PASEBA-1860 file (N, C-alpha, C; in nm, 3 decimals):
! residues 74
1> MTVQEIRT> 3.216/-5.290/-0.344/3.271/-5.166/-0.370/3.429/-5.194/-0.361 ~ 3.487/-5.149/-0.454/3.659/-5.167/-0.461/3.709/-5.030/-0.430 ~ 3.853/-5.048/-0.393/3.932/-4.942/-0.343/3.948/-4.841/-0.461 ~ 3.971/-4.912/-0.587/3.977/-4.839/-0.711/3.857/-4.747/-0.738 ~ 3.726/-4.792/-0.714/3.620/-4.718/-0.726/3.624/-4.601/-0.611 ~ 3.671/-4.608/-0.514/3.670/-4.501/-0.424/3.784/-4.421/-0.468 ~ 3.888/-4.454/-0.514/3.994/-4.358/-0.551/3.942/-4.276/-0.674 ~ 3.878/-4.347/-0.760/3.847/-4.285/-0.898/3.728/-4.157/-0.851
9> RYQARPFK> 3.642/-4.191/-0.768/3.542/-4.092/-0.716/3.625/-3.975/-0.636 ~ 3.722/-4.020/-0.562/3.803/-3.919/-0.488/3.879/-3.829/-0.569 ~ 3.933/-3.874/-0.671/4.014/-3.819/-0.778/3.957/-3.737/-0.900 ~ 3.822/-3.769/-0.893/3.739/-3.684/-0.992/3.768/-3.541/-0.977 ~ 3.753/-3.462/-1.123/3.766/-3.329/-1.127/3.671/-3.274/-1.230 ~ 3.567/-3.200/-1.169/3.548/-3.146/-1.048/3.532/-3.256/-0.948 ~ 3.572/-3.237/-0.818/3.546/-3.311/-0.716/3.377/-3.288/-0.676 ~ 3.307/-3.410/-0.656/3.175/-3.397/-0.625/3.161/-3.464/-0.479
17> PFILHLAD> 3.109/-3.412/-0.376/3.095/-3.456/-0.246/3.019/-3.609/-0.260 ~ 3.058/-3.701/-0.166/2.979/-3.813/-0.162/2.986/-3.873/-0.004 ~ 2.907/-3.993/-0.009/2.895/-4.046/0.124/2.938/-4.173/0.086 ~ 3.010/-4.226/0.211/3.063/-4.377/0.233/2.968/-4.441/0.322 ~ 2.907/-4.569/0.279/2.808/-4.629/0.348/2.907/-4.757/0.398 ~ 2.889/-4.770/0.522/2.988/-4.889/0.593/2.888/-5.001/0.637 ~ 2.939/-5.115/0.651/2.882/-5.246/0.683/2.806/-5.235/0.803 ~ 2.831/-5.143/0.894/2.792/-5.135/1.030/2.668/-5.017/1.020
25> GRAIPVEQ> 2.636/-4.978/0.919/2.536/-4.876/0.894/2.564/-4.745/0.888 ~ 2.676/-4.701/0.933/2.709/-4.566/0.954/2.718/-4.513/0.801 ~ 2.705/-4.384/0.775/2.718/-4.308/0.658/2.810/-4.183/0.688 ~ 2.931/-4.203/0.625/3.033/-4.105/0.642/3.050/-3.997/0.514 ~ 3.010/-3.884/0.532/3.030/-3.783/0.430/3.159/-3.732/0.403 ~ 3.191/-3.719/0.272/3.318/-3.673/0.229/3.291/-3.530/0.150 ~ 3.309/-3.426/0.226/3.282/-3.294/0.181/3.377/-3.239/0.097 ~ 3.495/-3.255/0.094/3.601/-3.215/0.009/3.729/-3.299/0.002
33> PEFMAFAP> 3.787/-3.299/-0.126/3.899/-3.408/-0.143/4.014/-3.377/-0.011 ~ 4.026/-3.267/0.038/4.135/-3.241/0.139/4.100/-3.310/0.265 ~ 3.966/-3.345/0.273/3.915/-3.394/0.413/3.932/-3.553/0.410 ~ 3.989/-3.616/0.313/4.006/-3.756/0.321/4.163/-3.792/0.272 ~ 4.205/-3.905/0.336/4.344/-3.922/0.322/4.378/-4.077/0.309 ~ 4.436/-4.137/0.225/4.473/-4.304/0.207/4.586/-4.322/0.293 ~ 4.587/-4.412/0.364/4.698/-4.470/0.436/4.800/-4.530/0.336 ~ 4.941/-4.530/0.365/5.024/-4.584/0.265/4.987/-4.724/0.211
41> SGRTIAVY> 4.929/-4.808/0.313/4.908/-4.941/0.268/4.810/-4.961/0.171 ~ 4.714/-4.858/0.162/4.593/-4.854/0.082/4.459/-4.915/0.148 ~ 4.493/-4.976/0.256/4.382/-5.052/0.327/4.289/-4.980/0.404 ~ 4.323/-4.844/0.450/4.259/-4.760/0.530/4.239/-4.605/0.477 ~ 4.149/-4.530/0.518/4.151/-4.388/0.500/4.104/-4.322/0.635 ~ 4.133/-4.190/0.645/4.104/-4.114/0.731/4.003/-4.031/0.667 ~ 3.877/-3.989/0.728/3.804/-3.879/0.684/3.762/-3.797/0.784 ~ 3.786/-3.645/0.763/3.788/-3.553/0.862/3.654/-3.484/0.809
49> QPDSSSDI> 3.586/-3.410/0.921/3.460/-3.345/0.904/3.499/-3.190/0.918 ~ 3.401/-3.114/0.895/3.433/-2.957/0.904/3.444/-2.925/1.053 ~ 3.403/-3.003/1.155/3.402/-2.979/1.282/3.544/-3.034/1.348 ~ 3.629/-3.089/1.266/3.743/-3.146/1.292/3.739/-3.287/1.371 ~ 3.598/-3.347/1.365/3.604/-3.488/1.408/3.656/-3.561/1.289 ~ 3.681/-3.707/1.324/3.737/-3.779/1.214/3.706/-3.929/1.242 ~ 3.724/-4.018/1.126/3.688/-4.159/1.109/3.800/-4.214/1.045 ~ 3.860/-4.324/1.111/3.932/-4.400/1.032/3.875/-4.544/0.984
57> IDLSLVTD> 3.865/-4.551/0.855/3.776/-4.652/0.798/3.862/-4.754/0.721 ~ 3.832/-4.884/0.757/3.888/-4.999/0.691/3.811/-5.003/0.547 ~ 3.866/-5.003/0.438/3.786/-4.981/0.297/3.742/-5.111/0.298 ~ 3.768/-5.233/0.351/3.703/-5.357/0.319/3.546/-5.349/0.367 ~ 3.534/-5.241/0.456/3.378/-5.241/0.518/3.284/-5.128/0.446 ~ 3.351/-5.082/0.360/3.275/-4.975/0.269/3.179/-5.071/0.173 ~ 3.057/-5.049/0.188/2.949/-5.121/0.112/2.912/-5.044/-0.022 ~ 2.913/-4.900/-0.016/2.852/-4.842/-0.097/2.896/-4.708/-0.098
65> LELKPDGS> 2.898/-4.638/-0.221/2.931/-4.485/-0.236/2.828/-4.411/-0.304 ~ 2.776/-4.305/-0.237/2.676/-4.236/-0.276/2.697/-4.079/-0.314 ~ 2.683/-4.032/-0.434/2.697/-3.905/-0.462/2.600/-3.832/-0.396 ~ 2.615/-3.714/-0.328/2.540/-3.623/-0.278/2.460/-3.561/-0.383 ~ 2.325/-3.549/-0.361/2.232/-3.482/-0.472/2.286/-3.357/-0.519 ~ 2.276/-3.341/-0.642/2.335/-3.220/-0.716/2.468/-3.179/-0.666 ~ 2.545/-3.274/-0.608/2.679/-3.245/-0.577/2.707/-3.132/-0.462 ~ 2.581/-3.102/-0.420/2.605/-2.995/-0.308/2.663/-3.053/-0.185
73> SS> 2.730/-2.965/-0.099/2.783/-3.011/0.050/2.713/-3.004/0.161 ~ 2.571/-2.984/0.146/2.476/-2.980/0.249/2.397/-3.095/0.250
END
């Protein structure tokens, strides 16, 4: 998984929710483009959830990007 692949999916219009799978087994959903932000260095991202919880993710630990079925956010 490359940073460019993640950026491409993040910038897609219309946006389709996706799940980032990490090397440690976690799955981080990205429900809306506004819920994700790239650090200026491009090495990390912040992903926020509807409940205001968040994760800071080192992009080198992303192993897969999964589109949510039918683009739904549930």
